[in-house]
N, CA, C and O atoms as a GROMACS GRO file, in nm:
protein
  204
    1MET      N    1   0.087  -0.120   0.002
    1MET     CA    2   0.002   0.000   0.002
    1MET      C    3   0.086   0.129  -0.005
    1MET      O    4   0.066   0.220  -0.085
    2SER      N    5   0.185   0.126   0.090
    2SER     CA    6   0.268   0.249   0.099
    2SER      C    7   0.354   0.264  -0.026
    2SER      O    8   0.386   0.375  -0.069
    3ASP      N    9   0.392   0.149  -0.082
    3ASP     CA   10   0.483   0.154  -0.201
    3ASP      C   11   0.397   0.218  -0.317
    3ASP      O   12   0.447   0.297  -0.397
    4ASN      N   13   0.267   0.180  -0.322
    4ASN     CA   14   0.180   0.236  -0.426
    4ASN      C   15   0.170   0.388  -0.417
    4ASN      O   16   0.179   0.465  -0.513
    5ASP      N   17   0.149   0.424  -0.283
    5ASP     CA   18   0.131   0.572  -0.258
    5ASP      C   19   0.256   0.644  -0.309
    5ASP      O   20   0.246   0.749  -0.372
    6GLY      N   21   0.373   0.588  -0.280
    6GLY     CA   22   0.496   0.651  -0.319
    6GLY      C   23   0.508   0.668  -0.472
    6GLY      O   24   0.552   0.772  -0.520
    7LYS      N   25   0.469   0.569  -0.544
    7LYS     CA   26   0.464   0.569  -0.690
    7LYS      C   27   0.373   0.678  -0.738
    7LYS      O   28   0.406   0.753  -0.830
    8GLU      N   29   0.255   0.689  -0.672
    8GLU     CA   30   0.157   0.784  -0.718
    8GLU      C   31   0.215   0.933  -0.698
    8GLU      O   32   0.202   1.019  -0.785
    9GLU      N   33   0.281   0.955  -0.577
    9GLU     CA   34   0.335   1.083  -0.556
    9GLU      C   35   0.451   1.116  -0.658
    9GLU      O   36   0.471   1.232  -0.693
   10THR      N   37   0.521   1.020  -0.700
   10THR     CA   38   0.636   1.041  -0.791
   10THR      C   39   0.574   1.070  -0.927
   10THR      O   40   0.622   1.157  -1.000
   11MET      N   41   0.468   0.998  -0.963
   11MET     CA   42   0.396   1.030  -1.098
   11MET      C   43   0.344   1.173  -1.091
   11MET      O   44   0.358   1.248  -1.187
   12GLN      N   45   0.284   1.211  -0.978
   12GLN     CA   46   0.229   1.350  -0.979
   12GLN      C   47   0.339   1.454  -0.984
   12GLN      O   48   0.320   1.562  -1.041
   13ALA      N   49   0.459   1.424  -0.922
   13ALA     CA   50   0.567   1.517  -0.935
   13ALA      C   51   0.621   1.522  -1.077
   13ALA      O   52   0.652   1.631  -1.126
   14ASP      N   53   0.633   1.415  -1.142
   14ASP     CA   54   0.678   1.406  -1.281
   14ASP      C   55   0.588   1.481  -1.372
   14ASP      O   56   0.633   1.553  -1.461
   15GLN      N   57   0.454   1.464  -1.350
   15GLN     CA   58   0.360   1.538  -1.432
   15GLN      C   59   0.367   1.684  -1.413
   15GLN      O   60   0.352   1.762  -1.507
   16LYS      N   61   0.392   1.725  -1.282
   16LYS     CA   62   0.405   1.869  -1.258
   16LYS      C   63   0.525   1.928  -1.337
   16LYS      O   64   0.520   2.032  -1.402
   17ASP      N   65   0.640   1.843  -1.323
   17ASP     CA   66   0.760   1.889  -1.394
   17ASP      C   67   0.736   1.906  -1.549
   17ASP      O   68   0.770   2.004  -1.614
   18LEU      N   69   0.670   1.792  -1.599
   18LEU     CA   70   0.640   1.796  -1.748
   18LEU      C   71   0.555   1.915  -1.782
   18LEU      O   72   0.578   1.984  -1.882
   19PHE      N   73   0.449   1.942  -1.694
   19PHE     CA   74   0.362   2.053  -1.724
   19PHE      C   75   0.429   2.184  -1.721
   19PHE      O   76   0.403   2.275  -1.800
   20ARG      N   77   0.526   2.192  -1.618
   20ARG     CA   78   0.601   2.320  -1.609
   20ARG      C   79   0.690   2.339  -1.729
   20ARG      O   80   0.701   2.449  -1.783
   21GLU      N   81   0.752   2.231  -1.768
   21GLU     CA   82   0.836   2.230  -1.892
   21GLU      C   83   0.760   2.269  -2.015
   21GLU      O   84   0.808   2.346  -2.098
   22LEU      N   85   0.637   2.215  -2.027
   22LEU     CA   86   0.555   2.247  -2.147
   22LEU      C   87   0.508   2.388  -2.137
   22LEU      O   88   0.503   2.455  -2.240
   23SER      N   89   0.475   2.439  -2.020
   23SER     CA   90   0.428   2.574  -2.005
   23SER      C   91   0.540   2.675  -2.053
   23SER      O   92   0.517   2.770  -2.128
   24ARG      N   93   0.668   2.643  -2.000
   24ARG     CA   94   0.776   2.725  -2.029
   24ARG      C   95   0.805   2.726  -2.179
   24ARG      O   96   0.833   2.831  -2.235
   25GLU      N   97   0.799   2.607  -2.245
   25GLU     CA   98   0.829   2.598  -2.385
   25GLU      C   99   0.720   2.676  -2.462
   25GLU      O  100   0.752   2.745  -2.558
   26GLN      N  101   0.592   2.665  -2.421
   26GLN     CA  102   0.485   2.727  -2.489
   26GLN      C  103   0.500   2.877  -2.473
   26GLN      O  104   0.472   2.952  -2.567
   27ALA      N  105   0.544   2.925  -2.350
   27ALA     CA  106   0.562   3.069  -2.333
   27ALA      C  107   0.670   3.123  -2.423
   27ALA      O  108   0.654   3.231  -2.481
   28GLU      N  109   0.784   3.049  -2.437
   28GLU     CA  110   0.894   3.082  -2.520
   28GLU      C  111   0.852   3.081  -2.661
   28GLU      O  112   0.894   3.170  -2.735
   29ALA      N  113   0.771   2.986  -2.708
   29ALA     CA  114   0.722   2.986  -2.844
   29ALA      C  115   0.629   3.102  -2.878
   29ALA      O  116   0.635   3.160  -2.987
   30GLU      N  117   0.542   3.136  -2.782
   30GLU     CA  118   0.450   3.251  -2.799
   30GLU      C  119   0.533   3.380  -2.807
   30GLU      O  120   0.506   3.466  -2.891
   31LYS      N  121   0.636   3.392  -2.718
   31LYS     CA  122   0.728   3.507  -2.720
   31LYS      C  123   0.796   3.529  -2.850
   31LYS      O  124   0.803   3.639  -2.904
   32ALA      N  125   0.850   3.412  -2.900
   32ALA     CA  126   0.922   3.410  -3.029
   32ALA      C  127   0.828   3.446  -3.141
   32ALA      O  128   0.871   3.516  -3.233
   33LEU      N  129   0.704   3.404  -3.140
   33LEU     CA  130   0.608   3.427  -3.238
   33LEU      C  131   0.573   3.575  -3.242
   33LEU      O  132   0.566   3.633  -3.351
   34GLU      N  133   0.552   3.638  -3.126
   34GLU     CA  134   0.526   3.781  -3.112
   34GLU      C  135   0.641   3.859  -3.171
   34GLU      O  136   0.618   3.953  -3.247
   35GLU      N  137   0.762   3.823  -3.138
   35GLU     CA  138   0.876   3.890  -3.183
   35GLU      C  139   0.891   3.881  -3.339
   35GLU      O  140   0.929   3.977  -3.407
   36GLU      N  141   0.860   3.762  -3.390
   36GLU     CA  142   0.860   3.733  -3.538
   36GLU      C  143   0.753   3.828  -3.608
   36GLU      O  144   0.780   3.886  -3.713
   37GLN      N  145   0.641   3.839  -3.548
   37GLN     CA  146   0.537   3.925  -3.607
   37GLN      C  147   0.572   4.063  -3.589
   37GLN      O  148   0.535   4.142  -3.676
   38GLU      N  149   0.643   4.109  -3.483
   38GLU     CA  150   0.678   4.244  -3.486
   38GLU      C  151   0.785   4.276  -3.580
   38GLU      O  152   0.790   4.388  -3.632
   39ARG      N  153   0.887   4.171  -3.609
   39ARG     CA  154   0.981   4.198  -3.705
   39ARG      C  155   0.919   4.207  -3.844
   39ARG      O  156   0.945   4.302  -3.917
   40SER      N  157   0.836   4.110  -3.881
   40SER     CA  158   0.777   4.113  -4.018
   40SER      C  159   0.672   4.222  -4.033
   40SER      O  160   0.649   4.266  -4.145
   41GLY      N  161   0.608   4.267  -3.928
   41GLY     CA  162   0.498   4.359  -3.940
   41GLY      C  163   0.550   4.505  -3.925
   41GLY      O  164   0.559   4.579  -4.023
   42SER      N  165   0.582   4.540  -3.802
   42SER     CA  166   0.612   4.685  -3.780
   42SER      C  167   0.754   4.715  -3.804
   42SER      O  168   0.788   4.832  -3.820
   43ALA      N  169   0.844   4.613  -3.809
   43ALA     CA  170   0.985   4.651  -3.828
   43ALA      C  171   1.019   4.670  -3.982
   43ALA      O  172   1.112   4.743  -4.017
   44LYS      N  173   0.949   4.612  -4.060
   44LYS     CA  174   0.976   4.623  -4.206
   44LYS      C  175   0.970   4.767  -4.262
   44LYS      O  176   1.058   4.810  -4.336
   45PRO      N  177   0.867   4.839  -4.224
   45PRO     CA  178   0.858   4.983  -4.274
   45PRO      C  179   0.975   5.064  -4.219
   45PRO      O  180   1.026   5.152  -4.288
   46GLN      N  181   1.017   5.038  -4.103
   46GLN     CA  182   1.134   5.107  -4.042
   46GLN      C  183   1.259   5.068  -4.122
   46GLN      O  184   1.341   5.155  -4.150
   47ASP      N  185   1.275   4.945  -4.158
   47ASP     CA  186   1.390   4.910  -4.237
   47ASP      C  187   1.394   4.982  -4.375
   47ASP      O  188   1.499   5.026  -4.422
   48GLU      N  189   1.279   4.992  -4.435
   48GLU     CA  190   1.264   5.058  -4.561
   48GLU      C  191   1.297   5.201  -4.546
   48GLU      O  192   1.368   5.253  -4.632
   49SER      N  193   1.250   5.276  -4.439
   49SER     CA  194   1.272   5.412  -4.430
   49SER      C  195   1.419   5.439  -4.390
   49SER      O  196   1.473   5.546  -4.417
   50ASP      N  197   1.480   5.342  -4.326
   50ASP     CA  198   1.629   5.363  -4.282
   50ASP      C  199   1.715   5.363  -4.409
   50ASP      O  200   1.812   5.439  -4.419
   51ASP      N  201   1.680   5.277  -4.506
   51ASP     CA  202   1.758   5.283  -4.624
   51ASP      C  203   1.729   5.411  -4.701
   51ASP      O  204   1.787   5.434  -4.807
   0.00000   0.00000   0.00000
């Protein structure tokens, strides 16, 4: 019984770590996407006017 409880706790901890990792990767991906949109959207006219 206690062995099973220990496995359950470990699984929950692993899932939390996985979820945290996923959330971090998703946040980084969204940030990169926003930066890419800014570069392609608002940054292009600036580049053209700089030249």
